[in-house]
C-alpha positions as CSV (number, residue, x, y, z in Angstrom):
1,X,-0.3,-21.0,-7.0
2,X,3.3,-22.4,-7.4
3,X,2.4,-23.7,-10.9
4,X,1.1,-20.2,-11.9
5,X,4.3,-18.5,-10.6
6,X,6.5,-21.1,-12.4
7,X,4.5,-20.6,-15.7
8,X,5.0,-16.8,-15.4
9,X,8.8,-17.2,-14.7
10,X,9.1,-19.6,-17.7
11,X,7.2,-17.1,-20.0
12,X,9.5,-14.3,-18.8
13,X,12.6,-16.2,-19.8
14,X,13.7,-17.5,-16.3
15,X,16.0,-15.2,-14.3
16,X,15.4,-11.6,-14.9
17,X,16.7,-8.3,-13.4
18,X,15.2,-7.1,-10.2
19,X,13.3,-4.3,-12.0
20,X,11.7,-6.8,-14.3
21,X,10.8,-9.1,-11.4
22,X,9.1,-6.2,-9.6
23,X,7.0,-5.5,-12.6
24,X,6.2,-9.2,-13.1
25,X,5.2,-9.5,-9.4
26,X,2.7,-6.7,-9.7
27,X,0.9,-8.7,-12.5
28,X,0.6,-12.0,-10.5
29,X,-2.3,-10.6,-8.4
30,X,-4.5,-10.0,-11.4
31,X,-4.2,-13.7,-12.4
32,X,-4.7,-15.1,-8.9
33,X,-8.1,-16.4,-7.8
34,X,-9.3,-14.6,-4.8
35,X,-12.5,-15.3,-2.8
36,X,-15.0,-12.5,-2.9
37,X,-16.7,-11.5,0.4
38,X,-20.0,-12.9,1.6
39,X,-22.9,-10.6,1.3
40,X,-23.1,-8.3,4.3
41,X,-26.5,-7.4,5.7
42,X,-25.6,-5.2,8.6
43,X,-25.1,-7.7,11.4
44,X,-22.6,-6.3,13.8
45,X,-20.9,-9.6,14.5
46,X,-20.0,-10.0,10.8
47,X,-18.7,-6.5,9.9
48,X,-15.1,-7.3,10.8
49,X,-14.9,-10.4,8.6
50,X,-16.6,-8.6,5.8
51,X,-14.1,-5.7,5.9
52,X,-11.1,-8.1,6.0
53,X,-12.4,-10.0,3.0
54,X,-13.0,-6.8,1.1
55,X,-9.5,-5.5,1.9
56,X,-7.9,-8.7,0.7
57,X,-9.8,-8.7,-2.6
58,X,-9.2,-5.0,-3.2
59,X,-5.5,-5.3,-2.5
60,X,-5.0,-8.2,-4.9
61,X,-7.5,-7.7,-7.7
62,X,-8.5,-4.0,-7.7
63,X,-5.4,-2.1,-6.5
64,X,-5.3,-0.1,-9.8
65,X,-9.0,0.9,-9.6
66,X,-9.9,4.4,-8.6
67,X,-11.3,4.8,-5.1
68,X,-14.8,5.5,-6.3
69,X,-14.8,2.2,-8.2
70,X,-13.5,0.3,-5.1
71,X,-16.2,1.9,-2.9
72,X,-18.9,1.0,-5.4
73,X,-17.6,-2.6,-5.6
74,X,-17.7,-2.9,-1.8
75,X,-21.3,-1.5,-1.8
76,X,-22.4,-4.1,-4.3
77,X,-21.8,-6.7,-1.5
78,X,-23.8,-4.7,1.1
79,X,-27.4,-6.0,0.8
80,X,-30.4,-6.7,3.0
81,X,-31.5,-5.6,6.4
82,X,-30.5,-2.2,7.8
83,X,-27.5,-2.3,5.4
84,X,-29.8,-1.5,2.4
85,X,-30.9,1.9,3.8
86,X,-27.3,2.8,4.7
87,X,-26.0,1.8,1.3
88,X,-28.7,3.9,-0.4
89,X,-27.7,6.9,1.7
90,X,-24.0,6.5,1.0
91,X,-24.7,6.2,-2.8
92,X,-26.7,9.4,-2.7
93,X,-24.0,11.2,-0.8
94,X,-21.4,10.0,-3.3
95,X,-23.4,11.0,-6.3
96,X,-24.2,14.4,-4.9
97,X,-20.5,15.0,-4.0
98,X,-21.5,15.5,-0.4
99,X,-18.9,12.9,0.6
100,X,-15.7,11.9,-1.1
101,X,-13.1,9.3,0.1
102,X,-9.4,9.8,-0.7
103,X,-8.7,6.2,0.2
104,X,-11.0,3.2,0.2
105,X,-9.7,2.5,3.7
106,X,-11.6,5.6,4.9
107,X,-14.8,4.1,3.5
108,X,-14.1,0.7,5.1
109,X,-13.5,2.3,8.5
110,X,-16.8,4.3,8.2
111,X,-18.6,1.0,7.4
112,X,-17.0,-0.7,10.3
113,X,-17.9,2.2,12.6
114,X,-21.5,2.3,11.4
115,X,-22.2,-1.4,11.9
116,X,-19.7,-2.4,14.5
117,X,-19.8,0.2,17.2
118,X,-19.8,-1.2,20.8
119,X,-22.1,-4.1,19.7
120,X,-19.3,-5.9,17.9
121,X,-17.2,-6.2,21.1
122,X,-20.3,-7.6,22.9
123,X,-21.0,-10.1,20.1
124,X,-17.3,-11.2,20.0
125,X,-17.2,-11.6,23.8
126,X,-20.4,-13.8,23.7
127,X,-18.9,-15.8,20.8
128,X,-15.7,-16.4,22.8
129,X,-17.7,-17.4,25.9
130,X,-19.6,-20.1,23.9
131,X,-16.5,-21.5,22.1
132,X,-15.5,-25.0,23.0
133,X,-12.9,-27.3,21.5
134,X,-15.2,-30.4,21.2
135,X,-14.0,-32.8,18.5
136,X,-11.5,-30.3,16.9
137,X,-7.8,-30.6,17.3
138,X,-6.2,-28.1,19.6
139,X,-4.7,-26.3,16.6
140,X,-8.1,-25.8,15.1
141,X,-9.5,-24.6,18.4
142,X,-6.7,-22.2,18.8
143,X,-7.2,-20.6,15.4
144,X,-11.0,-20.3,16.1
145,X,-10.2,-18.9,19.6
146,X,-7.8,-16.3,18.1
147,X,-10.4,-15.2,15.6
148,X,-13.1,-14.8,18.3
149,X,-10.7,-13.1,20.8
150,X,-9.9,-10.3,18.3
151,X,-12.3,-7.5,19.0
152,X,-13.7,-9.2,22.2
153,X,-12.1,-6.7,24.6
154,X,-10.6,-9.6,26.6
155,X,-7.0,-9.4,27.4
156,X,-4.5,-11.1,29.7
157,X,-6.1,-13.1,32.6
158,X,-9.7,-13.0,31.4
159,X,-8.5,-14.2,27.9
160,X,-6.5,-17.1,29.5
161,X,-9.5,-18.1,31.6
162,X,-11.7,-18.3,28.5
163,X,-9.1,-20.3,26.7
164,X,-8.8,-22.8,29.6
165,X,-12.6,-23.0,29.9
166,X,-13.0,-23.8,26.2
167,X,-10.4,-26.5,25.7
168,X,-11.1,-30.2,26.4
169,X,-10.7,-31.3,30.0
170,X,-7.7,-33.6,29.4
171,X,-5.5,-30.9,27.9
172,X,-6.7,-28.3,30.5
173,X,-5.7,-30.6,33.3
174,X,-2.2,-31.2,31.8
175,X,-1.7,-27.5,31.3
176,X,-2.6,-26.8,35.0
177,X,0.1,-29.3,36.0
178,X,3.0,-27.6,34.2
179,X,5.9,-26.5,36.5
180,X,6.7,-23.2,35.0
181,X,3.8,-20.7,35.0
182,X,2.8,-19.4,31.6
183,X,2.9,-15.7,31.2
184,X,1.6,-14.9,27.7
185,X,-1.2,-16.2,25.4
186,X,1.3,-17.4,22.9
187,X,2.9,-19.6,25.6
188,X,-0.5,-21.0,26.4
189,X,-1.1,-21.8,22.7
190,X,2.3,-23.4,22.2
191,X,2.1,-25.5,25.4
192,X,-1.4,-26.7,24.6
193,X,-0.3,-27.8,21.1
194,X,2.7,-29.6,22.5
195,X,0.6,-31.4,25.0
196,X,-2.0,-32.3,22.4
197,X,0.7,-33.8,20.1
198,X,1.9,-36.0,23.0
């Protein structure tokens, strides 16, 4: 990435005015490699990750495309299971003019609502409950824990309890021995990382 930016700056003649830099910055995204989303087949537990991957790709690679093209691109990654029938219905509604999206975000929210619903929270809570540190570093565990915690409906004390339950016994014991009580999840994360490094 740095090499690409350096090459673009060199091609542009080094230092340029702020207006030229702004124009140059808007072209960098079209030259970046961006991962495409995995195929989405309608599973409730995967809709959030699918929407995030689509947003990232659309913002970097397709921000100049019209909304209809962006929606059709997202639909091309919706395949299999109950998602096929939903996609067919959406395409018919778009073709007939029955539905029209002013922003691709409206479409992504309708996709998330259709396949997420209340089930997504249940799936995330179950995933959080099964999560254990195991052979991972505490940093890896924390990142995985944060991902699973988003959308799980767990907050404050229940979230802390799941975090303590999932980490390895040695770090958990050391955390319980700290003198000052920890009040936020960020404090739990930071203290666990500090203890793991020691």
